[in-house]
Backbone bond lengths (Angstrom), bond angles and torsions (degrees), N, CA, C in turn:
res aa  C-N    CA-C-N  psi(-1)  N-CA   C-N-CA  omega(-1)  CA-C   N-CA-C  phi
1 X - - - 1.537 - - 1.517 111.89 -
2 X 1.419 119.47 16.81 1.418 121.20 177.91 1.499 110.59 -62.59
3 X 1.321 115.25 149.99 1.360 123.85 179.54 1.656 102.34 -112.16
4 X 1.376 115.91 174.36 1.593 113.52 176.53 1.556 112.91 -59.50
5 X 1.330 122.12 -18.84 1.388 118.17 -175.47 1.613 114.08 -124.88
6 X 1.298 117.31 -2.98 1.381 121.49 -176.85 1.471 107.74 -137.65
7 X 1.360 114.58 116.69 1.458 124.29 174.71 1.498 115.77 -96.66
8 X 1.361 115.31 87.32 1.408 122.41 -171.44 1.533 109.13 -157.10
9 X 1.328 110.19 167.42 1.552 115.30 179.31 1.560 107.50 -110.31
10 X 1.382 115.84 160.21 1.373 121.36 168.10 1.488 111.83 -49.24
11 X 1.357 122.02 134.78 1.452 122.53 -176.69 1.498 118.57 88.20
12 X 1.323 115.99 -11.29 1.549 120.22 171.17 1.448 110.54 -71.29
13 X 1.304 120.15 -27.27 1.506 121.39 179.17 1.466 110.19 -102.95
14 X 1.255 116.43 141.38 1.502 126.62 168.55 1.544 111.11 -63.98
15 X 1.307 115.77 163.23 1.462 117.42 173.06 1.432 120.39 -62.86
16 X 1.452 110.81 -23.51 1.552 116.36 179.42 1.544 100.93 -125.22
17 X 1.343 105.51 134.16 1.514 116.34 -178.29 1.499 107.11 -121.13
18 X 1.377 123.67 128.13 1.388 127.46 172.05 1.549 105.60 -87.89
19 X 1.315 113.27 133.04 1.544 116.08 -176.66 1.535 109.44 -124.24
20 X 1.393 121.13 95.50 1.395 119.77 160.11 1.516 110.01 -77.88
21 X 1.346 112.70 162.67 1.494 119.28 178.68 1.509 109.67 -70.48
22 X 1.397 115.80 -46.14 1.415 120.85 -169.80 1.613 111.53 -87.20
23 X 1.335 113.25 127.64 1.510 118.70 177.62 1.553 112.05 -54.36
24 X 1.319 115.64 -36.00 1.471 120.30 179.68 1.483 111.29 -70.11
25 X 1.284 120.01 -28.85 1.565 119.23 173.88 1.539 110.83 -70.91
26 X 1.382 113.37 -32.99 1.453 118.95 179.63 1.565 106.16 -65.50
27 X 1.317 116.93 -43.44 1.495 121.46 179.05 1.549 110.94 -72.45
28 X 1.243 123.88 -29.08 1.394 127.81 168.16 1.491 115.04 -60.75
29 X 1.388 116.32 -51.34 1.444 122.99 179.78 1.614 109.44 -65.22
30 X 1.348 116.24 -39.73 1.442 118.34 -179.52 1.546 113.49 -65.51
31 X 1.307 114.68 -34.93 1.403 124.07 -176.51 1.602 116.90 -82.76
32 X 1.384 115.46 -22.02 1.335 124.33 -177.57 1.460 119.41 -118.81
33 X 1.303 121.54 -13.43 1.444 126.01 -178.79 1.599 112.02 -121.79
34 X 1.329 116.09 -28.94 1.438 117.02 -178.89 1.494 119.72 -97.25
35 X 1.170 121.55 148.43 1.514 125.00 175.06 1.489 111.57 -101.03
36 X 1.330 120.53 140.03 1.399 126.60 175.31 1.630 108.18 57.09
37 X 1.358 111.19 40.59 1.503 115.20 179.24 1.512 115.09 -73.67
38 X 1.353 116.05 131.85 1.468 122.50 -176.22 1.463 108.05 -115.56
39 X 1.261 119.31 138.31 1.486 125.83 173.19 1.605 108.04 -71.97
40 X 1.317 114.54 119.21 1.469 116.73 -175.01 1.494 109.08 -114.62
41 X 1.353 123.40 -13.31 1.428 126.02 -178.07 1.526 108.57 -149.96
42 X 1.326 119.59 140.42 1.539 117.45 168.12 1.577 101.77 -151.70
43 X 1.349 123.66 23.56 1.417 120.36 171.79 1.465 110.47 -57.64
44 X 1.356 119.60 136.50 1.528 121.73 175.72 1.549 111.65 57.63
45 X 1.402 117.09 17.23 1.426 118.76 178.30 1.577 108.94 75.99
46 X 1.199 117.84 9.14 1.617 117.58 178.20 1.435 109.11 -89.81
47 X 1.385 109.14 87.51 1.540 120.10 -167.79 1.546 108.88 -70.38
48 X 1.474 114.49 131.57 1.446 122.56 175.94 1.456 108.65 -127.94
49 X 1.291 115.26 144.19 1.571 122.07 -177.47 1.555 106.38 -140.00
50 X 1.409 110.85 149.26 1.342 117.92 170.40 1.566 111.81 -128.87
51 X 1.220 118.00 129.58 1.451 121.08 -177.45 1.538 113.86 -152.43
52 X 1.284 120.76 -147.94 1.488 124.13 -177.39 1.516 114.02 -136.22
53 X 1.321 115.15 135.32 1.420 119.90 177.06 1.524 105.63 -128.34
54 X 1.306 116.40 117.94 1.429 120.99 -179.06 1.516 111.13 52.87
55 X 1.361 112.45 42.54 1.504 121.48 175.14 1.552 112.16 72.12
56 X 1.401 115.38 7.02 1.485 119.67 175.33 1.523 109.66 -103.21
57 X 1.361 112.27 136.53 1.384 118.22 179.09 1.567 112.07 -76.11
58 X 1.324 117.63 117.59 1.404 123.72 -174.81 1.565 108.68 -129.22
59 X 1.316 116.42 151.23 1.433 128.72 176.80 1.571 112.67 -117.84
60 X 1.202 121.86 140.63 1.441 122.18 164.16 1.384 110.01 -133.36
61 X 1.488 116.35 136.66 1.445 122.75 -177.51 1.441 106.56 -151.72
62 X 1.379 118.06 140.57 1.445 124.54 -177.00 1.506 106.10 -71.68
63 X 1.396 116.00 152.16 1.400 122.13 174.39 1.546 116.25 -99.64
64 X 1.413 111.10 -19.08 1.398 118.32 -165.11 1.619 114.29 80.60
65 X 1.307 112.48 -176.60 1.617 114.65 178.48 1.461 113.86 -97.63
66 X 1.370 113.60 137.39 1.449 117.35 168.47 1.517 110.68 94.19
67 X 1.328 111.64 160.80 1.578 119.53 -172.73 1.620 107.89 -71.09
68 X 1.283 124.90 -35.99 1.378 120.82 -179.86 1.642 109.94 -60.24
69 X 1.315 116.07 -45.90 1.458 122.09 178.92 1.575 111.23 -64.81
70 X 1.245 117.81 -47.54 1.406 124.92 178.32 1.603 109.11 -64.85
71 X 1.285 112.81 -37.72 1.509 113.79 176.63 1.501 113.90 -65.81
72 X 1.292 121.87 -36.49 1.428 125.39 177.74 1.483 110.33 -65.63
73 X 1.279 117.35 -57.84 1.554 122.77 -169.51 1.554 109.97 -69.36
74 X 1.326 118.77 -43.32 1.562 121.06 176.38 1.480 107.16 -61.71
75 X 1.351 118.19 -43.90 1.518 115.28 -173.74 1.416 108.66 -67.46
76 X 1.265 122.56 -42.35 1.495 125.57 -177.95 1.535 111.00 -64.65
77 X 1.382 116.85 -39.28 1.469 122.15 177.71 1.566 108.21 -60.88
78 X 1.403 112.14 -56.38 1.431 118.36 -176.01 1.532 111.36 -61.85
79 X 1.334 120.06 -47.49 1.405 125.59 -172.28 1.468 118.40 -75.68
80 X 1.372 116.88 -39.84 1.421 122.85 -172.87 1.474 116.68 -105.56
81 X 1.351 113.99 -28.10 1.505 115.21 -171.79 1.546 112.30 -113.77
82 X 1.269 116.50 17.56 1.502 120.87 165.91 1.625 106.45 69.62
83 X 1.293 121.23 17.32 1.454 120.22 174.06 1.542 113.48 -68.51
84 X 1.230 121.37 130.57 1.481 126.15 -175.05 1.632 111.34 -95.46
85 X 1.429 113.14 -38.89 1.399 115.24 -175.30 1.628 108.32 -131.94
86 X 1.328 107.43 141.25 1.460 110.72 175.35 1.478 107.57 -133.27
87 X 1.379 116.59 124.36 1.482 126.08 -175.95 1.537 105.97 -104.88
88 X 1.339 119.88 109.28 1.508 113.95 171.28 1.442 106.92 -79.23
89 X 1.351 115.29 134.90 1.516 119.97 173.50 1.590 104.33 -127.74
90 X 1.303 109.64 96.66 1.531 118.89 -177.58 1.437 117.22 -131.33
91 X 1.311 113.48 -165.38 1.462 119.06 -178.42 1.529 108.34 -109.82
92 X 1.263 114.19 157.38 1.522 121.71 178.23 1.518 108.89 -145.29
93 X 1.368 115.50 165.39 1.424 125.96 171.83 1.487 111.89 -106.43
94 X 1.302 110.69 129.57 1.461 120.31 178.93 1.453 112.92 -55.23
95 X 1.410 118.32 131.89 1.493 115.05 173.40 1.510 99.01 -116.48
96 X 1.269 123.95 -48.22 1.457 129.85 177.91 1.483 110.47 -55.05
97 X 1.405 122.48 136.17 1.376 123.31 179.86 1.575 108.56 -72.01
98 X 1.294 119.86 -16.15 1.462 119.04 -175.78 1.542 111.26 -82.44
99 X 1.332 119.36 -6.52 1.383 123.44 -176.93 1.595 112.51 -102.26
100 X 1.233 113.14 137.84 1.446 121.91 179.92 1.473 114.62 -120.29
101 X 1.407 122.50 -176.25 1.506 123.00 178.29 1.547 108.36 -65.56
102 X 1.272 115.52 137.78 1.482 127.39 176.37 1.413 114.86 80.02
103 X 1.323 120.77 -4.11 1.445 122.94 171.28 1.475 112.83 -59.79
104 X 1.332 120.87 147.62 1.464 126.61 -179.63 1.495 115.49 -106.80
105 X 1.312 113.28 130.08 1.525 120.06 -176.87 1.553 108.93 -116.09
106 X 1.391 113.48 131.30 1.473 113.75 171.67 1.599 102.82 -105.76
107 X 1.343 115.49 119.63 1.385 122.78 -172.62 1.528 110.53 -77.94
108 X 1.298 120.69 97.06 1.422 123.11 -178.62 1.576 109.45 -69.83
109 X 1.294 117.38 -34.84 1.482 123.97 174.52 1.565 114.06 -151.62
110 X 1.343 114.54 167.01 1.466 114.91 -175.57 1.509 110.88 -136.10
111 X 1.429 112.56 111.34 1.467 116.63 169.49 1.475 107.17 -77.18
112 X 1.305 114.10 155.46 1.459 115.03 -171.19 1.619 108.41 -155.55
113 X 1.397 116.96 147.98 1.361 121.36 166.03 1.395 115.82 -100.29
114 X 1.339 117.22 19.76 1.496 122.15 176.62 1.455 113.95 -87.28
115 X 1.234 116.24 158.73 1.583 129.34 175.57 1.534 108.08 -94.52
116 X 1.207 120.98 7.58 1.511 124.83 -173.54 1.501 107.35 -48.65
117 X 1.459 117.93 -49.76 1.427 121.97 -169.98 1.611 109.29 -72.04
118 X 1.242 121.59 -11.21 1.471 123.64 -176.55 1.569 109.71 -61.60
119 X 1.296 118.63 -24.73 1.549 123.47 177.57 1.537 114.11 -55.97
120 X 1.477 109.99 -25.03 1.552 111.13 -174.62 1.499 109.08 -91.30
121 X 1.319 120.64 -2.49 1.465 122.13 173.02 1.620 113.11 60.85
122 X 1.324 114.73 35.34 1.385 119.53 179.33 1.486 115.22 -76.56
123 X 1.278 118.99 148.87 1.456 127.79 179.35 1.457 110.82 -84.10
124 X 1.275 124.77 6.78 1.470 128.19 179.20 1.448 109.35 -149.54
125 X 1.303 116.63 -165.03 1.427 125.18 -173.78 1.603 108.70 -111.22
126 X 1.317 118.10 120.39 1.461 122.74 178.23 1.434 108.32 -83.10
127 X 1.304 114.54 150.65 1.506 122.43 178.12 1.586 109.64 -111.35
128 X 1.296 116.01 100.94 1.495 118.44 -174.34 1.509 107.67 -66.89
129 X 1.389 115.69 124.84 1.511 120.29 -166.06 1.493 108.15 -132.57
130 X 1.241 122.74 147.46 1.380 129.82 175.07 1.495 110.38 -72.00
131 X 1.335 116.61 156.26 1.520 123.09 172.46 1.508 104.83 -66.77
132 X 1.234 116.84 126.10 1.482 117.58 174.87 1.513 117.28 -61.44
133 X 1.261 113.16 -37.07 1.537 119.26 177.97 1.494 112.13 -57.94
134 X 1.418 118.90 -48.06 1.364 122.64 -178.10 1.532 107.09 -74.23
135 X 1.332 126.60 -32.30 1.359 129.90 -178.82 1.521 106.94 -69.58
136 X 1.273 123.60 -43.36 1.433 127.83 -179.09 1.510 108.33 -67.03
137 X 1.400 121.12 -42.23 1.353 121.86 -178.30 1.529 114.47 -65.02
138 X 1.425 109.61 -37.13 1.551 113.25 -177.39 1.560 102.60 -75.42
139 X 1.276 126.81 -38.93 1.366 124.70 174.95 1.519 117.10 -52.84
140 X 1.351 113.01 -51.07 1.422 127.56 -178.96 1.539 106.01 -60.58
141 X 1.284 115.57 -45.41 1.501 120.73 -175.11 1.576 108.80 -64.51
142 X 1.317 111.56 -40.50 1.507 118.52 179.36 1.392 111.94 -59.62
143 X 1.338 119.68 -46.61 1.493 127.31 -179.62 1.505 106.98 -66.61
144 X 1.212 123.48 -41.66 1.495 125.99 179.22 1.564 108.34 -64.62
145 X 1.269 116.44 -36.20 1.545 115.58 -178.22 1.536 109.20 -90.51
146 X 1.248 117.98 1.91 1.574 126.47 -178.48 1.450 106.12 58.33
147 X 1.327 120.00 51.61 1.533 128.52 176.14 1.443 102.96 -111.04
148 X 1.261 122.94 119.53 1.475 127.07 174.24 1.524 110.21 -73.43
149 X 1.390 114.40 127.36 1.449 114.30 176.96 1.517 108.12 -131.24
150 X 1.280 118.84 158.86 1.532 126.39 -177.14 1.620 105.74 -109.57
151 X 1.221 117.28 122.68 1.483 120.50 177.85 1.550 108.05 -111.95
152 X 1.383 112.94 130.80 1.405 118.80 173.33 1.566 110.20 168.58
153 X 1.289 115.34 -158.49 1.446 118.12 -177.59 1.577 117.04 -89.78
154 X 1.333 115.02 146.46 1.417 123.15 176.35 1.525 108.32 -114.33
155 X 1.328 111.93 168.40 1.515 118.31 177.74 1.592 106.19 -114.70
156 X 1.281 118.13 109.74 1.455 124.22 179.04 1.569 106.07 -90.77
157 X 1.263 115.84 117.86 1.405 122.25 -174.30 1.526 113.75 -117.72
158 X 1.296 119.36 147.05 1.399 125.66 172.24 1.470 110.70 -81.32
159 X 1.358 122.50 -9.92 1.448 123.63 -171.16 1.439 107.03 -121.81
160 X 1.424 115.20 121.77 1.381 122.49 166.53 1.432 113.38 -76.96
161 X 1.376 115.77 -45.45 1.495 122.77 178.91 1.628 102.97 -104.96
162 X 1.284 110.88 103.02 1.456 116.50 -177.67 1.628 114.32 -109.22
163 X 1.320 118.49 108.49 1.423 120.37 -173.20 1.481 113.86 -61.14
164 X 1.335 116.33 -24.70 1.497 118.97 179.79 1.497 109.29 -77.19
165 X 1.286 122.04 -29.21 1.471 128.66 178.01 1.594 109.95 46.30
166 X 1.410 107.28 65.68 1.437 107.97 -171.47 1.569 114.23 -107.88
167 X 1.387 113.75 27.79 1.378 120.38 175.71 1.542 117.28 -52.90
168 X 1.380 115.63 -32.52 1.443 118.67 -179.84 1.615 110.85 -62.21
169 X 1.417 108.16 -34.30 1.535 112.43 -178.81 1.571 105.28 -69.59
170 X 1.264 123.08 -39.42 1.410 121.17 178.95 1.459 108.82 -67.59
171 X 1.312 124.88 -34.38 1.338 128.65 180.00 1.575 110.76 -54.55
172 X 1.303 113.15 -44.13 1.488 126.00 177.44 1.589 113.09 -53.36
173 X 1.402 116.04 -28.49 1.399 118.91 -179.42 1.489 110.65 -98.08
174 X 1.351 121.94 13.10 1.401 119.02 173.10 1.477 114.46 87.64
175 X 1.389 118.89 11.50 1.462 121.06 -179.12 1.469 109.38 -68.01
176 X 1.306 120.54 137.79 1.419 121.63 -178.16 1.557 115.46 -85.62
177 X 1.341 113.89 -37.86 1.487 117.66 -171.03 1.498 106.46 -162.07
178 X 1.350 114.50 166.84 1.416 122.25 178.35 1.573 111.42 -125.70
179 X 1.277 116.11 139.63 1.460 121.61 -178.62 1.547 104.75 -153.45
180 X 1.340 118.42 -170.44 1.355 121.64 -167.01 1.570 121.75 -131.74
181 X 1.349 106.37 9.84 1.518 108.77 -172.18 1.620 115.77 -129.63
182 X 1.297 115.31 -29.26 1.526 120.43 -163.51 1.585 111.15 -60.90
183 X 1.257 117.09 -39.34 1.584 120.11 -171.57 1.510 103.21 -61.13
184 X 1.306 122.44 -49.60 1.394 122.53 -179.08 1.532 111.29 -60.60
185 X 1.335 117.63 -45.48 1.468 118.46 178.20 1.485 114.42 -59.70
186 X 1.325 118.02 -40.39 1.539 125.65 178.13 1.395 108.43 -65.98
187 X 1.396 124.79 -41.39 1.430 123.03 -174.16 1.612 108.66 -76.15
188 X 1.302 118.08 -39.67 1.503 120.63 174.14 1.562 107.29 -57.52
189 X 1.263 121.08 -50.71 1.452 123.67 177.53 1.396 115.62 -52.62
190 X 1.389 115.46 -43.57 1.496 118.04 -174.72 1.529 108.00 -72.69
191 X 1.331 113.21 -39.12 1.479 117.41 -177.05 1.501 116.11 -64.45
192 X 1.424 113.47 -31.91 1.458 121.19 -173.10 1.619 110.49 -104.46
193 X 1.379 113.21 7.10 1.454 112.96 176.32 1.573 112.76 72.86
194 X 1.392 119.81 28.61 1.400 122.05 -173.78 1.578 106.36 -116.08
195 X 1.368 113.11 -175.57 1.538 118.49 -179.18 1.443 109.03 -116.76
196 X 1.358 117.71 145.73 1.400 124.27 178.47 1.593 111.48 -148.64
197 X 1.301 112.29 148.88 1.453 116.97 176.47 1.614 106.94 -152.34
198 X 1.279 115.21 140.64 1.425 122.54 177.32 1.602 109.86 -107.08
199 X 1.259 123.35 119.82 1.448 127.50 170.48 1.543 105.59 -112.36
200 X 1.299 117.85 124.34 1.497 124.45 -178.28 1.410 110.18 -120.59
201 X 1.288 120.19 141.70 1.526 128.75 162.04 1.525 108.05 -98.39
202 X 1.321 110.27 135.34 1.558 114.97 176.18 1.520 110.52 -75.84
203 X 1.330 110.22 117.67 1.469 117.20 -176.74 1.535 109.80 -110.50
204 X 1.143 118.99 -8.42 1.444 122.55 171.91 1.531 117.65 -157.10
205 X 1.246 119.75 164.35 1.481 121.11 -176.86 1.480 102.94 -131.02
206 X 1.396 118.84 92.63 1.466 123.86 -173.47 1.406 114.09 -59.02
207 X 1.423 122.51 -27.34 1.383 123.30 -170.10 1.582 109.09 -92.41
208 X 1.404 112.60 -8.62 1.452 114.86 177.16 1.500 114.69 -119.38
209 X 1.343 114.23 -12.04 1.461 119.62 179.84 1.511 117.29 86.54
210 X 1.286 117.71 1.00 1.468 122.90 177.90 1.527 111.39 -73.08
211 X 1.279 123.25 151.52 1.380 125.06 176.30 1.499 115.10 -167.64
212 X 1.322 117.92 155.61 1.520 126.17 170.73 1.472 109.51 -89.09
213 X 1.362 117.07 158.74 1.388 125.27 179.85 1.609 109.07 -74.21
214 X 1.202 118.26 165.87 1.408 122.23 176.42 1.610 110.08 -65.25
215 X 1.339 115.38 -37.54 1.453 118.49 178.99 1.385 110.03 -69.54
216 X 1.307 125.05 -35.11 1.433 131.18 176.32 1.474 107.08 -63.26
217 X 1.260 121.30 -45.94 1.456 124.62 -176.93 1.556 109.68 -61.82
218 X 1.276 111.96 -41.33 1.542 120.59 -174.34 1.612 107.82 -69.13
219 X 1.343 116.44 -41.47 1.530 114.49 -161.28 1.487 115.55 -125.51
220 X 1.450 116.80 -2.87 1.541 112.68 -174.50 1.583 115.64 -118.80
221 X 1.392 112.09 3.40 1.426 109.54 -179.93 1.615 111.41 -92.61
222 X 1.270 113.67 65.86 1.463 120.33 -171.40 1.507 111.49 -76.66
223 X 1.271 121.19 -29.52 1.553 121.60 -171.44 1.526 106.01 -66.71
224 X 1.289 124.63 -40.85 1.445 117.84 -178.02 1.545 109.96 -74.07
225 X 1.341 116.77 -26.45 1.495 121.72 179.51 1.615 102.64 -64.21
226 X 1.315 118.80 -51.30 1.378 124.65 -171.91 1.586 107.96 -66.23
227 X 1.264 119.70 -39.29 1.411 121.25 174.04 1.593 112.81 -57.60
228 X 1.298 110.21 -49.80 1.472 119.53 179.39 1.520 109.45 -57.45
229 X 1.338 118.37 -47.04 1.462 120.03 -172.69 1.643 107.82 -68.52
230 X 1.287 111.16 -34.64 1.461 112.86 -172.55 1.583 112.20 -69.19
231 X 1.413 114.50 -17.19 1.523 117.49 -175.57 1.597 106.60 -100.43
232 X 1.286 117.01 -2.35 1.526 119.48 177.01 1.526 108.33 -64.74
233 X 1.345 114.70 144.01 1.402 123.61 -179.11 1.560 111.10 -104.77
């Protein structure tokens, strides 16, 4: 049942997959949060594991960076491995002035500068949107755990280094944060009749220059991981 990018069989993945961008974060989650975790994919170093959290079968697999990479892995998981839910757990840069390092964002929708949706040949502009069921569960879980989260739109960009540096303009539209994957995930989920949600922790503030270290990004953003694990079915 292997695909060009995932060497696994049907049944190797749980119905819900958590997707950090970083393979090392996937490994960290498997080793520290899952019981009886088994490595189910390592093609191109994109580590994927399946184990159990609170007696629920859960998978975690890296997506890599950017919409093309997320587009490939989320499509193959949804289309060929019978995955129903993908929850991106990643990092984002703060755009809104009310956000600071380590704040958590639930991405209700994703504005984007990508042409990813052009493949559908639509005569309008689609709005990549989270699955309401997952969004509500994540919000309710956050309230229950007394963890403050921010819910709203994010900006999914193809450009990490953007010479136009127009985040101030996105800030005027109420965008909370910027990241590089959720729009592709949401579009794949919508097209394939699946469910998706992006939960991000603020790792840097591009407009102020504040940032967390790479080690902190890999190993210390546990609140969003726990929220995601709690809403797995």
